[in-house]
N, C-alpha and C positions, 0 to 999 in steps of 0.2 A: 626488351622489352614485356614487361608480364603487366597486363592488362584484361580486365576481367569484362565480358559480355555478359548481355540479359535479353532472356527471350520474353515476350507476355505469350502467353496459353489464353488461347482461344476457345470457348467451348458454347455449345450449346445442348440445350434437352438432356446434358448427364451423357455429350459426346465430346469428347476433345478433336477439335477441327482438323482437317489434313496439313493445312496452311502453319500447323506450332511445328510438326512433327518437320516439313524442311525448313523452319524457322531454328530448328535443333539441328539441322542438317546443316547449313548455313553457317550456325554459330562455330560445331563443330570443327568446322573446315578455317574459320577463321581463330581460333582458339590453335590449331594447331600450326599457327605463327604466333602469336601472343604470349601464349606460356601462363596466359589466365584460368581460371575458371569460369564454367557457363552457368546460369544460375536461370532457372525458368519462373517467373513470377505466374504466380496462378488467382487471382480474386476470383472469390463467389460467395457462396453458402452452402455450406453443408457437400463442398464438395472435394474430399480428402481420398474417397472413390477413385478418382482420374489420378491422386499422384504417384501408382505403381506404372502408371504408359508415361510416363515420364523418366524414367530411367536412363536414358540418353545426358539429362540435366545431371552436374555436379552436387549441385544445390536447390530447393524446393524454394519457394519465397512463400510462403502461403498464407491471404487475408482474408479472412472470414466475417462476413457481416451483410445481414440480411437485407441493405439497401445494392448488396450484388449479387442478387439472386440472378439478375439477366445484366445485359453490358447497358450501360448507363454513359454516356461522354463527359458529364460532368462528376458524376463519379471514378471514373478511371480515370482520368486527370487528377482529382485532388488527391486521390490514392498514390498513382505515381509517381507523380512530382516530389510528392513527399520520401516516399521509399527510395528515388537514385539522388534524392541532393543528399541524402545521407549516406550513400555511397561511392566510393569512385567506381567508374566505368569508361570503358572506351566505347562501346556501341550497347543502343537497345534496337532490339529486332523487334519489329510488327510487321504484320502480313500486310500487304497492299489490298487491304479487305474494306467495306465499311467501318469497321470496328478498327481496325490497327489505322486507317487516313483521318481517322477521327479522332484519334491517340496521337500519330505523331504530329498533327496539326498542331493540336494542345501542348501537348508536354514539352514540345522543342525551346518554344519562347520563353517558358518558365522557368527550363535548364539552363537558358542559352546554350545550350548545345545547335548545331549543325542539323537539318532537317532533309534529308534524301531520299527523293519517291522513285518508284519504275526502276529497283534495283534489280536485274536480272541476272547479273555473276561477277565477279572482283577475281583483282588476281594479288599478288605478292613482289614489289618489284621494289628496286633500291631500297630495302628497310619499313616502304611504304604501301599500303592500302588503295589498290587504284578499283574503285567500284563502277561498272558499266549498266547505265540506266537508259529508258527508252521515252522517247517523245514523240508527240504527232503521230499515236496511233502507230509506234513501233517503226516508222520508216525513218527516224532519224536515234542514232546511238551516242549516246556521251561519254567518255569516259571521265570520272569525279576522283579529284582525292580532297580528304576533308582536313583539316587543318588539326582538329581536335576534336573530343568528344561527339558524336554524334549520332539520331534516332532515323535511322534507316527503314524503310516501307522494301518488304521484299514482295515479288511480282511471283502469284501463284503460277506454280510450275517450272519454276527456276532451279531449284533444289531437290535432286530423290528425298523424298517424303521415308522410304525405307532403312534410309543411315539416320533418319533420326527417332526411328523405332526403338524399342529396347525396354523390356521389362525387368524393373526391379526397383530397389527404396533406396533411391538418395537421399541425404539428409537434409529433415524440413527445421526453417525455421517458421516458425509461426508466429506471427505477426498480429497486433491488433490493428484495428484502421488505426492509423497516424491522423487522419482527419474527419471533423465530425459528418457524417452523412445525413442525419436525418433532417436537412432544412435544403434538399435539394428541391432546385424551382421543379425538374419536369421529373416525373415517379415516372413507372412501367405498371403497365395496370394489367395486359394481358396480351398474349401471340397470338393475333389469326394468322393463319396458313387458308391460303386458298382453296377451294373445293379441289379435289382430284379427278377432271372428267376424262384423262387422257392417262395412259401407258407414262412411265417415269423413265427415260431415256438410260437414266445416269443407273438404272442399276440391270441392263439390257446386257448379255455378253455378247452379240454380233451387233453395228450398227454399219448401216451403209447411210452414209453423211452426203447430202448435195450440196453444192454451189452455186457460183452463179452460171457456172458452165449449162445446167441446166437447162436454161434458155425461156422456155413457157411452165407454161401450167401442164400443157399436154405432156412434157417429160414425166411427171411424177408417178401413173398410176406403176409403169413398166418396175420402176426404183422400190414400189412397195413388193408390186411381184418377187423381186429380185428378194427384198428383206423376208418376204415371206416365206422363200423357199430356203435361206439362210438358217430361218427361227430366229431372225431379229428383228428389228425395228427402224424406219428411218428419220433421220436427222437432220437438220441444214445447218447454213451461217444463216448473217443475215437479213442478205438480201432476197431471199428465198421467203422468211418470216414478213419481210416489210409490204411481199408481193403479196401475201396472204395466200400465198399457195399452203402453206404448213403451218396448225397452230405455233405460237410461242413458247409452249410448253419444249418443241423440239431442238428451240436453239441452242448452240453449243457454243462454247465460246464466255470471254469475261462477262460480258450481258447475260448467260444464260444456264445453262448445268456444264458443269464439269461431268468426265465421264472415262472410264478404265477400262473398256469392255476385252471379250480377249483379240478382237477381229475388228480392226474400222478400215470399212474402205470411202478411202474420201475419191468423192466424183466429181470433178470439174470444180475444185475449190484450191483457190490461189494460193491459202494457207497464210493468212497474216497473224502477225502477233496473237492480236487476240482472239485469234479462235485456237491456236496452239495452245495458249494457256489452258483451253476445255478439253483437250483432247491427247496432247503428246503423253499421257501417262499409260495410253493402250498398249496393252502388250504387243499386238502385231497392227502396223500400220503401213496399209494399200492403196497409194496413189496412184489416179489416172487423172491426166491433165495433158492437155497437145501444146502447155507452155511449157517448154524446156528448162526455162529459168525458176518457173513458181516455185516460192519460200517452202511447200508440202514436201518436198523434194529431196529437201535438205533434214526432214525428221523421218522420212517412209523409210521403213524397212526395205519395201521393195517398190518399181515407178513403175509406169507404163506410160510412154508420152503420144497420148491417141485419144482422139475424141471420143470421151463416155459413151455415146450411144454408139459406136462399131465394137465395144464391146461386151458392155450389159446386155443386149437382146442375143448374142453369144454365149452368157453365161446361163441367161434365164434357160437357154435351150437346151445346153447341156445338162445343167441339173434337172429339167424336166426327164430328160432322158434315163438318167442314172436312177430317178424316182419312179421312173413305168411311166408317168402322167403325160 
């Protein structure tokens, strides 16, 4: 078979989102089996400067329209429906993000295509693609076969972004918007960003991340002390935030920040998939947990099956001795 793959380019404030490179990585892996072409669809206005970063694609389809300056579910639906209906494709890949989910659910019925969400991997078996998706917060994994063309939303962190990054100048097909966008019902006015009152954990090279195993707010100070000694910061999972022990800006995972520090020390964290999505790209992951079966050990480079409060005080003591304090 020789079928084409299309990828939606996500971008914000002049920067391509990491999920785009993960989609290109996924697309290249699928393309290896189909033998078709891999095309990236770039919707925007004055966004040609992004094209050289999309060298992993065989071709770029660029639609420039002032009504596409910012993401608009209505505008994207109209343009993508026209573009894809005019082209033969096997799969259209989008991110399992707020943008991608808006697109997938809207475009699939228009194209009479299957819509597969929460995809985390695939395999080629017996001449067909079998996709693995997750439901119920990652507690259930399902293998799914698509009988025809499909719109697939890919979970962030499922494919290596580095394999989708390549500088280059693939052929560009500049297309005028195939739909009239002047009469949109909802129009973007401005982006209101929250006031920054805390550190940005996504920019830290060392993160001490704590989970339910911290047990109480009394355990937070020594974690902050360890982070300070290592020149890093403290992050956490949802239970810690919900208790009010750390601000929301410290949340790591699907509903929080995506982080990629040089060192990620996971303390008392079970490692549910929604948390892994936010930190599995870390260069070095060290996990400390009393539960040998904790999923965090599946992705950790090093693991310690101990109580965090047996280990952290010793780390703090040794670090102080080395620093002479």
